[in-house]
N, C-alpha and C positions, 0 to 999 in steps of 0.2 A: 502587408496591408497595416499602414500607421494611425495612430488614434484618430488623426484628423481625418483620414480617408474614411471613416466607419460611416454608414450613413443612419445608423439608426443610435448613435452616440448619445449617451444618457438618456434614452426613450426609456418608457416604464411599461411592460408588457406583460398582459395576463394571458395565458394559453390554458383553456379547459380542455380534458383528455389530453394533457401536455405529459403523461408518464410512459406512453408508445405511439407507434405509428404515424400517422400526420399530424398529430399534435406536438409530438417529441420531434419531428422533423423541421417544424415552425420554430418551435424555440431555442432548437440547435441553431437556425439559421439566424433568429433575433440577437441571439448571446454571441454568436461570433461576427455579427454587425455593430457590436457595441451595447446593445440594451440590455437593461436589469430586469428579468425575466421571473416571475411567478407562474409556476405550472401548478395545475389542479386536476384531480382526479380522485377516485375512489378506493382506491390503494397505497396505502401507505410504503409499504417495501418497495412497490413499483415506482413510486415518485420519490423514494431516498435514492434508489439507484439510478435513476432518470437525470437526478440531481447531481450525483456525482459522474456521469457521463458528461453533462453539461458544463460542469466546470472545466473539465480538460479541453475544449473546443470555446470555451468564452473569450472574447477579447478582453485585455487588461483591463481590471476595473467593474466589468460587468458584475453585478451582484445575481445571484438564483437563487430563489426560495421554492418553498412548496406550501398548499394547505390540501387535507384531505375535504374532498369536496364532492357531494352527491347533486349536481346540478339539477334535480328533479327538488331539493329541498331548499326553499327561498332563504331560512336562515343561514344554511350553510354556505348558498353563494353571495348572501350579504358580507358573508366574515371573510369569506375568500378574497373579494373586492376591497375589504378594508385591510386585509392583509396586504396585498398587491398596493396600495396607497402608500403604504409606510416605505415602500421603496423610493415614491418620488410621485408627481404629479402624472396620474397613467393617461397615458397617450396612444397605446393600441392594445387591442384585444384579437383575440382570435377563440372563436367557440366552436371545437372542434369533438367536444365528446358527445359521442352517438353509439347506436346500434340498432339492431336489428333480432325481434323475437320470434318474427311471424312468415317465416318461409313458408311458403305450400299455398294453394287455391283459394280465393275467398271465401269460396262456399262452405271450406272445411276451417278456419280460421278460428283461432282461438281468443276469446273478445277480450279476455283479461290480458292477454300478451300483445294485442293490437293497443289499447290502452296503453301499457307499458311502452311500447316503442314512442307511440306519439308523443307521452308524456316526457320522455329521454331527449328524443331529438328536437321536438318543435317547442314545447313548454321549455325543456332546460336551455334552450338557445334564447327564449324568449327574457327569462329570468335573468340570464349573464347581462343578455343587452339593457332590461330595464336596470340593474344594478349600476353597469359599469358608464352608458350614456349620461348618467345622472351626474356622475362626477366629470366627465369630459365634456360636457356641456358647460356647467358651473367652471369650468378651467379656461373655457375659450376654445374647444375642440380637441378630434382626435380621430381615430379611424376603430371601428368594428369590421371585423372578418370573420363571417359565418361559414363553417366547412359544410356544402351542401352535398350532391352528389348527381352525376350524370342521369340517375334515376328517377332525378325530378321532374325532368322535362322529355325523357327518352322512355317511353312506356317496358317497365322489365316486369315479364310476367311472372306471376307467383312470389313477387317480391311482399306483399301483401303491405303494411303499413308504412313501409320504410320510404319508397319513394313518394307515398301521400306526404309523409310527413316532411321530407324534405321539399317537396314542392310547396307546402307550408312555410319554410323557411325563408326559400325563394321570393315570396310576396311578403312575409314579414320584413325581409332585407328593404324592399323598394318603399314598404309603407315608412319605416324607420326614417330610412334617407330624406324621405319628403317633409317628414316631421323637423328633423332633427338637423337640417342642411343650415336653418336660421342660425344654429348655435355652433355651427362651423362641424359639426360631428359629419362624418362621413361613413357609410354603411355598404357593403358589399357581401358578395356571398361567391365562395370558389365552386365549382361542380366537378370535382373529380371522377376520372374513369376507374377502370383497374390499375388500384396501386398494391404493390408487394406491400402486404402489411400482416400482423399475427391473425387479425381479423377474416382475412382471406385465404388462410394459406393453403386450405383444402382445394382450391381453385390452382393458386398460381405454381404449388407444386407438381403441376402438369395433368392432362388427360382431354377428355373430349369437351368438358364446358372450358378449359384455358384455350383451346384451339377453335372454338368459336369465339369468344372475346376476341383473339388477335385477326380472326376473319374479318371482324366488324371494325377492325382499327386501323386506318389507312396507315398510320406511322409503324404498325407491327410489332410494337412491344408492350410489356407492363409497364404501369409507369411507377415512378419512386417517389418517396414522401418528399426528397430535394425538389421534384418538380413543383409540388403544390408550395412548398416552403419559398420558393421564389417567388411565386406569384404573390403571396402573402406577405412577405418582405417588402416586395413593390408597393403593394396597396396599403400599407402602413407607412411607407417612408415617404419621403420629399420631394418624389416625380410624380405623385400620382393624387396631387391637391385639387384637380378638378374632375374628379372621377368619382362618382356616388350613385348608389342606387343598381348596380350592375350584378348580373349572374353572371359569372364566365367560366365557361367550359375548361378545363385542363384535362383533357381525356385522348390526347393522341390523335383526335377526329373522329372517334367513335360515335360522336352524337350525330353525324353525316349520315349512318347506316341505321341500325335497330338494336334494340336492346338484347343482351344474351340468352342464350337457350340453356335453360338449368334442366331439361328433362332428365338428363342422366342421372344426375342428382336427387330427384323428387318423383321422377315416375315409379322406383322401386317403392317407393314410401306410400304414395298415394293411388297409383294406379293410373293408366292411359283414361280412363273415363274419369278418374277424379280431377284429373289434371284440367280437365275441358267441363268441369263442375259437375260432375254429376257424383251424389253424395249417397252412400248406399241407408237404405231405412234404418232406423234407429239411432244414428249416428247425427 
């Protein structure tokens, strides 16, 4: 591929959660497509390793940088956005930082961990949107992609705050798309199904939960970070300029069936009664 063929040539992109998993996959695709990329995350060591990896696959001339960032800290988000802007006018953003601390039945949920998960997934995405959209709107446009989850729209029993917070992201995307369209800023979300990353290694290495995921997935395989990155590259690229306010499933068709059954992991911890909402007295 020659430089003239690179669809993101000289685009400046910010990817949160860019040190691993889906975020790293998006950053790798953007850099290979010619973008200058800043990755943000909480671990300096992981980010440095990711930068070295990205530089191997980046197109000639693409610059790679990083910023240690907790997306729940507005000052750190503001600083990361300013650092990205040093590479040039910011045009592309992927908000991939996220996680879940609340696996288990709602009647046994740790309220502090519920708040922690909502803060990371939903408030963190909002803060990244708030500060990147300002720059993109002032510059005449850009594209913001939030990484949501199939759990936002298809019930995943015992996922606690995760699906709830991801559903909030999908609504945030639609709201932002409506508000920011007048400034040429497009806002969409991607809803991945089960993707092979470190976060879900306990599932993807095999067992009854993985078997159930595959049973619920028409295309019959686990996703790859590259599957998500391909859509993210399209959504920030030149061929999607009339697409905004969309929540798009990339899940092998899993959303057509039902959420996964995590009973094999959770019943030994909470008991069969606990999974149906019965809590022992005093707990």
